[in-house]
N, CA, C and O of each residue as an XYZ file, in Angstrom:
416
protein
N      93.008     67.691     98.525
C      92.369     66.893     97.499
C      92.835     65.438     97.654
O      94.039     65.194     97.737
N      91.904     64.460     97.696
C      92.307     63.062     97.864
C      93.011     62.559     96.614
O      92.769     63.063     95.517
N      93.886     61.559     96.775
C      94.588     61.011     95.605
C      93.599     60.336     94.668
O      92.568     59.812     95.090
N      93.940     60.364     93.383
C      93.090     59.708     92.394
C      93.162     58.201     92.573
O      94.226     57.645     92.844
N      92.020     57.549     92.419
C      91.981     56.093     92.493
C      92.710     55.527     91.280
O      92.653     56.115     90.199
N      93.398     54.390     91.440
C      94.071     53.803     90.287
C      93.053     53.376     89.236
O      91.929     52.993     89.560
N      93.462     53.448     87.983
C      92.582     53.042     86.901
C      92.347     51.541     86.964
O      93.262     50.766     87.241
N      91.110     51.145     86.703
C      90.788     49.730     86.625
C      91.258     49.236     85.260
O      90.992     49.874     84.241
N      91.947     48.118     85.239
C      92.440     47.589     83.971
C      91.262     47.080     83.156
O      90.438     46.306     83.644
N      91.197     47.523     81.917
C      90.125     47.105     81.036
C      90.113     47.943     79.776
O      91.101     48.592     79.431
N      88.968     47.919     79.087
C      88.770     48.696     77.877
C      87.763     49.798     78.195
O      86.654     49.522     78.652
N      88.153     51.038     77.952
C      87.271     52.177     78.212
C      86.576     52.563     76.915
O      87.215     52.876     75.910
N      85.237     52.530     76.968
C      84.424     52.936     75.825
C      83.374     53.908     76.346
O      82.583     53.565     77.225
N      83.369     55.105     75.812
C      82.421     56.148     76.224
C      82.424     56.366     77.734
O      81.371     56.562     78.341
N      83.606     56.331     78.334
C      83.749     56.620     79.757
C      83.491     55.459     80.694
O      83.651     55.615     81.905
N      83.100     54.306     80.191
C      82.850     53.128     81.011
C      83.957     52.110     80.776
O      84.336     51.849     79.634
N      84.476     51.533     81.865
C      85.526     50.528     81.763
C      84.913     49.136     81.787
O      84.126     48.805     82.674
N      85.281     48.329     80.807
C      84.837     46.948     80.709
C      86.036     46.053     80.959
O      87.087     46.232     80.342
N      85.886     45.086     81.864
C      87.004     44.254     82.303
C      87.233     43.062     81.383
O      86.387     42.708     80.561
N      88.390     42.463     81.548
C      88.728     41.237     80.822
C      87.679     40.166     81.089
O      87.260     39.466     80.167
N      87.256     40.033     82.326
C      86.255     39.021     82.680
C      84.945     39.252     81.928
O      84.348     38.301     81.423
N      84.496     40.500     81.850
C      83.262     40.801     81.128
C      83.382     40.441     79.644
O      82.426     39.963     79.035
N      84.538     40.670     79.084
C      84.755     40.363     77.666
C      84.837     38.859     77.457
O      84.203     38.324     76.547
N      85.615     38.169     78.294
C      85.800     36.724     78.117
C      84.533     35.922     78.394
O      84.317     34.882     77.771
N      83.697     36.383     79.313
C      82.474     35.647     79.636
C      81.318     35.990     78.709
O      80.245     35.395     78.807
N      81.532     36.955     77.799
C      80.496     37.311     76.853
C      79.470     38.298     77.383
O      78.445     38.532     76.742
N      79.733     38.879     78.545
C      78.807     39.893     79.073
C      78.810     41.130     78.178
O      77.814     41.849     78.099
N      79.928     41.372     77.508
C      80.016     42.430     76.511
C      80.791     41.893     75.315
O      81.675     41.048     75.458
N      80.453     42.387     74.159
C      81.174     42.060     72.929
C      81.746     43.358     72.392
O      81.015     44.327     72.186
N      83.025     43.379     72.170
C      83.674     44.578     71.667
C      84.068     44.351     70.216
O      84.788     43.406     69.893
N      83.587     45.227     69.355
C      83.861     45.102     67.924
C      85.251     45.632     67.598
O      85.851     46.384     68.366
N      85.737     45.220     66.445
C      87.002     45.750     65.953
C      86.888     47.256     65.785
O      85.865     47.769     65.331
N      87.945     47.948     66.155
C      87.960     49.394     66.035
C      89.335     49.936     66.338
O      90.285     49.174     66.521
N      89.444     51.238     66.391
C      90.713     51.882     66.702
C      90.776     52.148     68.198
O      89.868     52.746     68.776
N      91.863     51.695     68.813
C      92.043     51.812     70.256
C      93.427     52.370     70.568
O      94.372     52.212     69.795
N      93.518     53.019     71.712
C      94.797     53.488     72.243
C      95.151     52.573     73.397
O      94.335     52.350     74.292
N      96.362     52.043     73.381
C      96.834     51.124     74.426
C      97.871     51.853     75.263
O      98.851     52.379     74.735
N      97.649     51.882     76.577
C      98.587     52.506     77.496
C      99.365     51.421     78.233
O      98.788     50.561     78.899
N     100.669     51.482     78.101
C     101.547     50.492     78.736
C     102.292     51.132     79.900
O     102.336     52.354     80.039
N     102.873     50.281     80.725
C     103.712     50.781     81.804
C     104.913     51.491     81.191
O     105.426     51.096     80.144
N     105.340     52.533     81.862
C     106.483     53.307     81.385
C     107.662     52.373     81.145
O     107.921     51.472     81.942
N     108.351     52.585     80.080
C     109.542     51.806     79.699
C     109.236     50.375     79.258
O     110.171     49.618     78.996
N     107.957     49.969     79.165
C     107.635     48.591     78.770
C     106.820     48.511     77.482
O     106.373     47.432     77.094
N     106.626     49.652     76.819
C     105.857     49.662     75.580
C     106.501     48.745     74.533
O     105.794     48.015     73.837
N     107.818     48.776     74.416
C     108.511     47.937     73.444
C     108.247     46.461     73.668
O     108.097     45.699     72.713
N     108.191     46.060     74.913
C     107.898     44.666     75.272
C     106.501     44.264     74.778
O     106.314     43.169     74.247
N     105.541     45.145     74.956
C     104.167     44.873     74.515
C     104.113     44.801     72.990
O     103.476     43.908     72.432
N     104.774     45.731     72.323
C     104.786     45.729     70.856
C     105.439     44.464     70.305
O     104.964     43.899     69.320
N     106.521     44.020     70.933
C     107.189     42.784     70.503
C     106.268     41.586     70.681
O     106.221     40.710     69.818
N     105.534     41.537     71.788
C     104.618     40.421     72.037
C     103.499     40.392     70.994
O     103.122     39.321     70.518
N     102.970     41.563     70.638
C     101.930     41.644     69.607
C     102.454     41.174     68.251
O     101.773     40.449     67.524
N     103.660     41.593     67.927
C     104.230     41.195     66.637
C     104.490     39.689     66.601
O     104.244     39.036     65.587
N     104.980     39.152     67.694
C     105.268     37.708     67.746
C     103.985     36.881     67.670
O     103.932     35.885     66.948
N     102.958     37.286     68.405
C     101.708     36.514     68.484
C     100.834     36.679     67.239
O     100.242     35.709     66.765
N     100.752     37.900     66.708
C      99.802     38.194     65.637
C     100.432     38.750     64.356
O      99.716     39.036     63.397
N     101.772     38.910     64.325
C     102.433     39.570     63.199
C     101.770     40.933     62.977
O     101.466     41.311     61.846
N     101.552     41.658     64.070
C     100.812     42.912     64.059
C     101.689     44.071     64.503
O     102.439     43.976     65.474
N     101.572     45.179     63.757
C     102.217     46.431     64.140
C     101.144     47.515     64.131
O     100.408     47.640     63.151
N     101.039     48.299     65.200
C     100.014     49.344     65.252
C     100.301     50.462     64.260
O     101.424     50.624     63.785
N      99.256     51.228     63.960
C      99.381     52.328     63.015
C     100.235     53.469     63.570
O     100.911     54.163     62.811
N     100.206     53.666     64.894
C     100.955     54.758     65.513
C     101.553     54.303     66.831
O     100.862     53.705     67.657
N     102.845     54.585     67.033
C     103.493     54.165     68.274
C     103.765     55.313     69.235
O     104.335     55.087     70.302
N     103.380     56.525     68.898
C     103.506     57.682     69.788
C     104.840     57.642     70.540
O     104.878     57.384     71.743
N     105.899     57.893     69.837
C     107.262     57.673     70.322
C     107.617     58.301     71.662
O     108.444     57.745     72.385
N     107.031     59.427     72.021
C     107.407     60.091     73.269
C     106.555     59.665     74.466
O     106.781     60.146     75.577
N     105.582     58.775     74.265
C     104.690     58.358     75.336
C     104.618     56.840     75.412
O     104.890     56.156     74.425
N     104.250     56.299     76.590
C     104.153     54.845     76.719
C     102.819     54.309     76.208
O     102.121     53.580     76.912
N     102.472     54.679     74.975
C     101.213     54.232     74.404
C     101.345     54.095     72.891
O     102.276     54.611     72.272
N     100.380     53.383     72.325
C     100.313     53.236     70.879
C      98.854     53.116     70.475
O      97.992     52.845     71.311
N      98.578     53.317     69.196
C      97.208     53.275     68.698
C      97.144     52.437     67.435
O      98.064     52.429     66.617
N      96.026     51.731     67.300
C      95.847     50.930     66.111
C      94.508     50.220     66.116
O      93.743     50.296     67.078
N      94.247     49.532     65.027
C      93.016     48.761     64.884
C      93.184     47.435     65.616
O      94.101     46.662     65.340
N      92.277     47.195     66.555
C      92.335     45.970     67.358
C      90.992     45.257     67.303
O      89.936     45.887     67.249
N      91.055     43.931     67.319
C      89.836     43.131     67.422
C      89.785     42.510     68.821
O      90.689     42.716     69.631
N      88.737     41.763     69.093
C      88.552     41.167     70.421
C      89.751     40.305     70.820
O      90.219     40.389     71.955
N      90.248     39.486     69.906
C      91.363     38.591     70.203
C      92.600     39.366     70.665
O      93.247     38.987     71.642
N      92.920     40.436     69.970
C      94.085     41.245     70.350
C      93.838     41.991     71.657
O      94.751     42.125     72.473
N      92.622     42.475     71.864
C      92.297     43.180     73.108
C      92.432     42.248     74.302
O      93.003     42.636     75.321
N      91.921     41.037     74.198
C      92.049     40.060     75.288
C      93.526     39.763     75.550
O      93.959     39.725     76.702
N      94.290     39.554     74.491
C      95.726     39.297     74.628
C      96.410     40.445     75.370
O      97.206     40.218     76.281
N      96.096     41.665     74.976
C      96.724     42.831     75.606
C      96.314     42.980     77.071
O      97.152     43.300     77.914
N      95.046     42.754     77.380
C      94.605     42.875     78.770
C      95.262     41.833     79.670
O      95.396     42.046     80.875
N      95.666     40.725     79.097
C      96.359     39.684     79.875
C      97.845     39.989     80.048
O      98.506     39.368     80.880
N      98.374     40.928     79.284
C      99.794     41.279     79.367
C     100.003     42.191     80.568
O      99.335     43.216     80.701
N     100.920     41.820     81.431
C     101.108     42.571     82.681
C     101.575     44.003     82.486
O     101.389     44.830     83.379
N     102.175     44.322     81.349
C     102.678     45.673     81.119
C     101.615     46.618     80.560
O     101.851     47.822     80.461
N     100.451     46.085     80.194
C      99.371     46.926     79.683
C      98.542     47.432     80.858
O      98.111     46.658     81.713
N      98.327     48.748     80.884
C      97.561     49.348     81.974
C      96.102     49.600     81.605
O      95.210     49.448     82.440
N      95.862     49.984     80.354
C      94.510     50.363     79.961
C      94.422     50.413     78.443
O      95.404     50.706     77.761
N      93.238     50.126     77.925
C      92.954     50.263     76.501
C      91.741     51.180     76.400
O      90.760     51.006     77.122
N      91.815     52.152     75.504
C      90.708     53.100     75.377
C      90.307     53.245     73.920
O      91.157     53.373     73.039
N      88.997     53.225     73.677
C      88.498     53.420     72.320
C      88.898     54.805     71.846
O      88.751     55.784     72.577
N      89.404     54.889     70.625
C      89.787     56.159     70.023
C      88.687     56.544     69.052
O      88.718     56.154     67.885
N      87.724     57.299     69.525
C      86.570     57.652     68.702
C      85.418     56.722     69.008
O      85.284     56.243     70.133
N      84.593     56.467     68.024
C      83.403     55.644     68.208
C      83.782     54.180     68.142
O      84.444     53.742     67.200
N      83.358     53.417     69.153
C      83.567     51.975     69.180
C      82.218     51.322     69.442
O      81.354     51.909     70.093
N      82.044     50.126     68.943
C      80.773     49.427     69.110
C      80.871     48.449     70.257
O      81.828     47.684     70.373
N      79.855     48.494     71.103
C      79.780     47.591     72.243
C      78.412     46.944     72.210
O      77.399     47.629     72.067
N      78.379     45.640     72.339
C      77.118     44.937     72.361
C      76.988     44.189     73.677
O      77.956     43.595     74.153
N      75.812     44.212     74.262
C      75.558     43.432     75.458
C      74.502     42.417     75.112
O      73.589     42.714     74.342
N      74.603     41.213     75.667
C      73.611     40.189     75.362
C      72.212     40.638     75.786
O      72.060     41.344     76.782
N      71.213     40.234     75.045
C      69.831     40.572     75.391
C      69.453     39.877     76.686
O      69.901     38.760     76.946
N      68.637     40.523     77.497
C      68.174     39.929     78.760
C      67.339     38.701     78.442
O      66.549     38.689     77.499
N      67.532     37.682     79.244
C      66.802     36.423     79.011
C      65.366     36.521     79.465
O      64.613     35.555     79.343
């Protein structure tokens, strides 16, 4: 069996990964919702500290035994997290809204 391809860094909604570039350029708009953030092993605390410092934000759940946490995130926080080197992936937890610009 071939090795699994590494996950593309971005936000996963309904099985599709959307990149930081797509979000920042407005190709997709991601609404506020509940997301699970996966960090590099042993670096979750660093990510949580950065979120608290930048936004005075603490997630609803820190999943103590795993390198992930869950909480309500908006576009600003998602972009911040995707730019953090210790964040590997963000995934919508349940239904999330995604909007794409109308074709010109």
